[in-house]
C-alpha positions in Angstrom: -69.5 -9.1 42.8 -69.7 -6.5 40.3 -72.4 -6.1 38.2 -70.3 -6.8 35.2 -69.1 -9.9 36.5 -72.4 -10.5 37.9 -73.8 -10.2 33.9 -70.7 -11.9 32.1 -71.1 -15.4 34.2 -74.2 -17.0 32.9 -73.3 -15.6 29.0 -69.8 -17.2 29.6 -71.4 -20.9 31.2 -73.7 -20.8 28.6 -70.8 -20.6 25.7 -69.3 -23.0 27.7 -72.2 -25.8 28.1 -72.9 -25.8 24.3 -69.0 -26.3 23.2 -68.9 -28.8 25.8 -72.1 -30.7 24.6 -71.4 -30.2 20.9 -67.9 -32.2 21.9 -69.5 -34.8 23.9 -70.0 -37.2 21.7 -66.4 -37.7 20.9 -64.9 -40.9 21.4 -61.5 -41.6 23.4 -60.4 -39.9 26.8 -57.1 -37.5 27.1 -53.8 -37.9 29.2 -54.7 -35.0 31.5 -51.2 -33.9 33.2 -52.0 -30.1 34.2 -48.8 -29.0 32.6 -48.4 -25.0 31.3 -49.0 -25.9 27.6 -50.1 -23.9 24.8 -54.2 -24.6 25.1 -54.4 -22.8 21.3 -52.0 -25.2 20.3 -53.4 -28.9 21.3 -55.8 -28.8 18.5 -53.3 -28.9 15.6 -52.5 -32.6 15.7 -49.6 -33.1 13.8 -50.3 -36.4 10.9 -48.8 -36.4 7.7 -46.0 -34.8 6.7 -46.2 -31.3 4.6 -44.4 -31.7 1.5 -42.0 -28.9 1.6 -41.5 -26.0 -1.2 -37.8 -25.9 -2.8 -35.6 -25.9 -1.1 -37.0 -26.1 1.8 -36.8 -30.5 2.5 -33.3 -30.2 3.4 -33.9 -27.9 6.6 -36.8 -30.1 7.5 -34.3 -33.0 6.5 -31.9 -31.6 9.0 -34.4 -30.6 11.8 -35.3 -34.3 11.6 -32.0 -36.1 11.9 -31.2 -34.1 15.2 -34.5 -34.8 16.5 -34.0 -38.4 16.0 -30.5 -38.2 17.6 -31.6 -36.8 20.3 -35.0 -39.3 21.0 -32.3 -42.1 20.7 -30.5 -40.7 23.6 -33.5 -40.0 25.9 -33.3 -36.8 25.2 -35.9 -33.8 24.6 -35.4 -31.0 21.5 -36.9 -28.4 20.4 -36.5 -25.0 18.4 -38.7 -21.8 17.1 -38.0 -18.8 15.6 -40.1 -15.8 14.8 -39.6 -12.7 12.4 -41.9 -10.8 11.6 -42.8 -7.4 10.1 -45.4 -4.9 11.3 -47.3 -1.6 10.2 -49.6 0.5 12.5 -51.9 2.7 10.3 -51.7 5.3 13.3 -47.9 5.8 12.1 -46.8 6.2 15.8 -43.6 9.1 16.2 -42.0 6.3 18.6 -42.6 3.3 16.2 -44.7 1.8 19.2 -48.2 1.1 19.4 -49.9 1.2 22.6 -50.7 -2.1 24.8 -48.9 -4.1 22.9 -46.7 -5.4 25.5 -44.7 -8.6 23.6 -45.5 -7.2 19.8 -45.6 -3.7 19.9 -43.1 -2.4 17.5 -44.1 -0.1 13.9 -42.5 -0.2 10.5 -39.5 -2.3 11.8 -38.5 -6.3 10.6 -37.4 -7.8 14.3 -36.2 -11.1 15.5 -39.1 -11.7 18.0 -37.9 -14.9 19.2 -35.8 -17.4 18.8 -35.8 -20.4 21.6 -34.1 -23.5 22.2 -35.5 -26.1 24.8 -33.8 -29.2 25.8 -35.0 -31.9 28.5 -34.8 -35.4 29.6 -37.5 -37.3 30.1 -39.7 -34.3 30.3 -43.5 -36.7 31.1 -41.5 -39.0 33.7 -43.4 -41.8 34.7 -43.9 -42.8 38.7 -39.9 -43.2 40.4 -38.2 -41.3 37.5 -37.1 -37.7 37.3 -36.8 -35.4 34.7 -36.5 -31.5 33.7 -36.1 -29.1 31.3 -34.3 -25.8 30.0 -35.7 -23.0 27.8 -33.9 -20.4 26.8 -35.4 -17.6 24.7 -33.6 -14.6 22.7 -35.0 -12.0 20.5 -36.7 -8.4 21.4 -39.6 -10.7 23.1 -37.2 -12.4 25.8 -36.6 -8.9 27.2 -40.4 -8.1 27.3 -40.9 -11.7 28.9 -37.9 -10.5 31.8 -38.1 -11.8 35.6 -37.4 -9.8 37.9 -33.9 -11.6 39.0 -32.7 -9.7 41.9 -36.7 -8.9 43.8 -36.4 -5.0 43.3 -39.6 -4.8 41.8 -37.9 -2.3 38.8 -37.3 -4.6 35.4 -34.6 -3.8 34.0 -31.9 -2.9 36.6 -29.1 -5.2 36.2 -27.3 -6.2 32.9 -28.8 -9.3 32.9 -32.5 -8.1 32.9 -31.3 -5.6 29.9 -30.0 -8.2 27.6 -31.5 -9.9 25.3 -31.8 -13.2 26.5 -33.5 -15.0 29.2 -34.3 -18.5 30.6 -38.1 -19.0 30.5 -37.9 -22.1 31.8 -35.7 -24.3 34.0 -37.0 -27.0 36.2 -36.3 -30.6 37.3 -39.4 -32.8 37.7 -39.8 -35.8 39.6 -42.9 -38.7 39.6 -44.1 -39.2 43.3 -45.1 -43.3 43.1 -48.2 -42.3 45.0 -51.7 -43.4 43.7 -51.7 -42.4 40.0 -48.9 -40.8 40.4 -47.7 -37.4 42.3 -46.0 -35.1 39.7 -43.7 -32.3 41.7 -41.8 -29.8 39.5 -39.5 -27.6 40.9 -37.9 -24.2 39.1 -39.0 -21.7 36.7 -41.8 -22.4 34.4 -44.5 -20.9 32.0 -47.2 -19.3 34.6 -50.8 -21.8 34.6 -52.8 -18.9 33.3 -53.8 -18.0 30.1 -55.3 -19.1 26.8 -52.1 -18.2 24.9 -48.7 -19.0 25.0 -45.5 -16.5 24.6 -44.4 -19.0 21.8 -45.5 -17.4 18.3 -45.7 -20.1 17.2 -47.2 -21.9 19.9 -50.6 -19.4 19.3 -53.1 -19.6 16.6 -52.3 -15.7 16.1 -49.2 -13.9 15.8 -49.7 -11.0 18.3 -50.9 -11.9 21.6 -54.3 -10.7 23.3 -54.9 -7.8 25.8 -55.3 -10.7 28.5 -52.5 -12.5 28.0 -50.2 -9.1 27.9 -52.3 -7.3 31.5 -54.2 -10.3 33.1 -52.2 -12.7 33.8 -48.1 -13.2 34.6 -45.8 -14.3 32.2 -43.6 -16.7 34.2 -43.9 -17.6 37.7 -40.9 -19.8 40.0 -41.6 -22.0 42.9 -42.8 -25.4 43.4 -45.6 -27.5 41.9 -47.1 -30.5 42.2 -49.4 -32.3 39.7 -51.7 -35.3 40.7 -53.8 -37.0 37.9 -57.3 -37.8 39.6 -58.3 -39.9 36.8 -58.3 -40.2 32.7 -60.4 -37.2 32.7 -59.1 -35.0 35.8 -55.6 -33.6 37.3 -55.3 -31.0 40.3 -52.1 -29.1 40.5 -51.2 -26.7 42.8 -47.6 -25.1 44.1 -45.8 -22.4 46.1 -44.2 -19.5 44.0 -42.4 -16.4 44.7 -45.0 -14.5 42.8 -45.5 -12.7 39.2 -42.4 -12.8 37.2 -40.3 -13.2 39.6 -37.1 -15.2 40.7 -36.3 -14.0 43.9 -39.8 -12.0 45.8 -39.7 -8.7 45.8 -41.5 -8.8 49.4 -40.9 -11.8 52.3 -44.3 -13.3 51.3 -44.6 -16.3 48.7 -47.6 -16.6 46.8 -49.9 -19.5 46.0 -50.9 -21.2 42.1 -53.2 -24.1 41.1 -55.2 -25.4 38.7 -58.3 -28.0 37.9 -58.1 -29.6 34.5 -61.1 -31.4 33.0 -60.7 -33.3 29.6 -63.3 -36.0 29.1 -62.3 -36.5 25.4 -59.9 -35.6 22.9 -62.2 -32.7 21.6 -62.9 -30.7 24.9 -60.8 -29.8 27.9 -61.7 -27.4 30.1 -58.7 -25.1 32.4 -59.9 -23.3 35.9 -56.6 -21.8 36.9 -55.8 -19.5 39.8 -52.8 -17.6 41.4 -53.4 -15.4 44.4 -50.9 -13.4 47.5 -49.0 -10.4 47.6 -47.1 -9.0 44.3 -46.2 -4.9 45.4 -42.7 -4.2 46.2 -40.9 -3.9 49.5 -38.7 -0.7 49.7 -36.1 -0.7 50.5 -35.4 -3.7 50.3 -37.4 -7.4 49.4 -36.8 -8.5 53.0 -38.1 -4.5 54.5 -40.9 -5.3 57.0 -43.6 -3.0 55.9 -47.4 -4.3 56.4 -48.9 -2.9 52.9 -46.7 -5.0 50.7 -47.0 -7.8 52.3 -50.6 -7.9 53.3 -52.1 -6.6 49.6 -53.0 -9.5 47.6 -53.5 -9.7 44.5 -55.6 -12.6 42.8 -56.6 -13.9 39.6 -59.4 -16.7 38.3 -58.5 -18.0 35.2 -61.0 -20.4 33.0 -59.7 -21.7 29.9 -62.3 -24.0 27.5 -60.7 -25.9 24.5 -62.8 -27.2 22.4 -62.7 -29.1 19.0 -65.6 -28.7 17.6 -65.3 -30.8 14.3 -61.9 -31.8 12.6 -61.2 -28.9 11.1 -63.0 -25.9 13.3 -61.9 -25.0 16.7 -63.1 -22.9 19.7 -60.7 -21.5 22.5 -62.7 -19.0 25.2 -60.6 -17.2 28.4 -62.0 -15.2 31.0 -60.3 -13.5 33.4 -61.3 -11.8 36.9 -58.6 -10.1 39.0 -58.0 -7.7 42.0 -55.3 -6.5 44.0 -55.6 -4.4 47.2 -54.5 -0.9 47.6 -53.5 -0.5 43.5 -55.7 1.5 42.3 -53.9 4.2 39.4 -56.8 6.5 39.1 -57.7 6.7 43.5 -54.4 6.3 45.3 -55.0 3.3 48.1 -58.3 2.4 46.6 -59.0 -1.7 45.9 -58.4 -2.3 41.9 -60.2 -4.7 39.6 -59.7 -6.0 36.2 -62.1 -8.5 34.0 -62.0 -10.0 30.0 -62.8 -12.5 28.1 -61.3 -13.9 24.8 -62.7 -16.3 21.8 -60.6 -17.3 19.0 -61.9 -19.5 16.2 -59.7 -21.4 14.2 -60.4 -23.2 11.0 -57.9 -25.9 9.4 -58.4 -25.5 5.8 -55.8 -28.3 4.3 -52.7 -29.6 6.4 -51.1 -26.5 4.7 -53.6 -23.2 5.6 -55.1 -22.4 8.3 -56.8 -19.2 9.3 -57.9 -18.0 12.8 -60.0 -14.8 14.1 -59.8 -13.8 17.9 -62.0 -11.4 19.4 -61.3 -10.3 23.0 -62.5 -7.2 25.5 -60.7 -6.3 28.9 -61.8 -3.7 31.4 -59.3 -2.4 33.9 -62.0 -0.8 36.0 -59.4 1.2 38.2 -56.2 1.7 35.6 -53.9 -0.3 37.7 -52.9 -3.0 34.8 -52.6 -0.4 32.0 -52.0 2.7 33.7 -55.6 4.5 32.4 -58.6 3.6 33.4 -60.2 2.4 30.3 -62.3 -0.8 28.4 -60.6 -1.9 25.7 -61.5 -4.4 23.0 -59.4 -5.8 19.9 -60.3 -7.6 17.1 -57.8 -10.0 14.9 -57.5 -12.1 11.3 -54.9 -14.4 11.2 -53.9 -16.7 7.7 -51.3 -19.2 7.8 -49.2 -21.0 5.7 -47.1 -23.9 6.0 -44.4 -23.8 3.8 -42.7 -27.1 4.8 -43.1 -29.6 7.8 -41.4 -26.6 9.7 -41.2 -23.4 7.9 -44.1 -21.0 8.1 -45.2 -17.7 6.8 -48.1 -15.7 8.8 -50.4 -13.0 7.9 -52.2 -10.4 10.4 -54.7 -7.7 11.2 -55.7 -6.0 14.0 -57.8 -3.4 15.1 -57.3 -2.4 18.7 -60.2 0.3 20.4 -60.3 1.6 23.5 -63.3 4.2 24.9 -60.3 7.1 25.8 -58.0 8.3 23.3 -54.7 6.3 24.0 -53.2 5.5 20.8 -50.3 7.4 19.8 -50.0 9.2 16.2 -47.1 11.1 13.9 -47.7 13.7 16.0 -47.0 13.3 19.8 -49.7 15.6 20.7 -52.5 13.7 18.7 -54.0 10.2 20.4 -56.9 8.3 18.8 -58.9 5.9 20.3 -58.1 3.1 17.8 -55.0 1.2 16.0 -55.1 -0.9 12.6 -52.0 -3.0 11.5 -51.0 -5.7 9.8 -48.0 -7.7 10.4 -46.2 -10.8 8.3 -44.4 -12.9 10.0 -41.8 -15.8 8.9 -40.7 -18.7 11.3 -39.8 -22.2 12.2 -40.5 -24.5 14.9 -39.6 -28.1 15.2 
């Protein structure tokens, strides 16, 4: 165990224990399904309707009508849109902010993500089937592209170049065993992480370093989730690999989750993924010892705590490693480690805010391409203009122990970057 990891574990354990104790008095138990939902959004329970600013009421009425029609036919629909303008005070010459995987644009206003999800019986009871398809378009959809042909290179096909992606497409069946064993097969978002792809489900507009570099976006394969009791559920399954639809080698990976939720104010998720992720050349089925022997693994811990009716706290810890993946010492083992904390506060039904701080250490440069310690702090303020339409402003500071951030001069790099963003979107 590394020195850094040994020092971090007691600190993180203490934070979890304090947050857990502060919520222990809560009254009701929650139904934990072990689904890869937005943990960050779990605290944002919608209660009463928000009065729309004129003339936005028409949009809300139309959205409610669409949802009601689908509900009457036992179908599910959801949709969301995130558009944003962002400015980096470094004024990077290539209009891109380094180390921002999904939201790196500078001095531009873009449709980041538009999403439509259609489903049937998305939470099936015993002996029932269900399914869901989630389609994305916009700049973010191209950045979360899976490797559809297993080449190890994205993009290298016409589809992988398009700003369109099936984020999820899966079917489910609840086997009548015990409390119910839910089987899921297809393409789905990762079990890991405290944040999700959809901006509207996160407390902050931009995704953090752990989401960008420590974990995958999506996986393809099969999962089995068993609800042990009202507090605990367990998920395990076999998958093709990290962000792959077709495998880039000839060996699968495994993933899993243990979810514990003693009440409606506290939830703890321990997630993991492990297996070979390096590409076999000249084709995925090639017999090469390294690409199938070298394993990549991540342990991911997420805690979601509702400290009061208005105050929430989300913590995330990741430790990952991969064989023969070092960028600074080729052929050597690589590790990465990171931690984040997000404080949310709901001023009123209309106004909320969030503060995120995180740190990520890429000891061998295998995740960011540079051997560095990097951190960020982010402040967001969100206003609901109606029940479904919102706007949000964000300030973010990123800092590295290396000069890695571009400026308006391609030969000058700075150790830090400051950016501001304005987002407008909707979701229902």
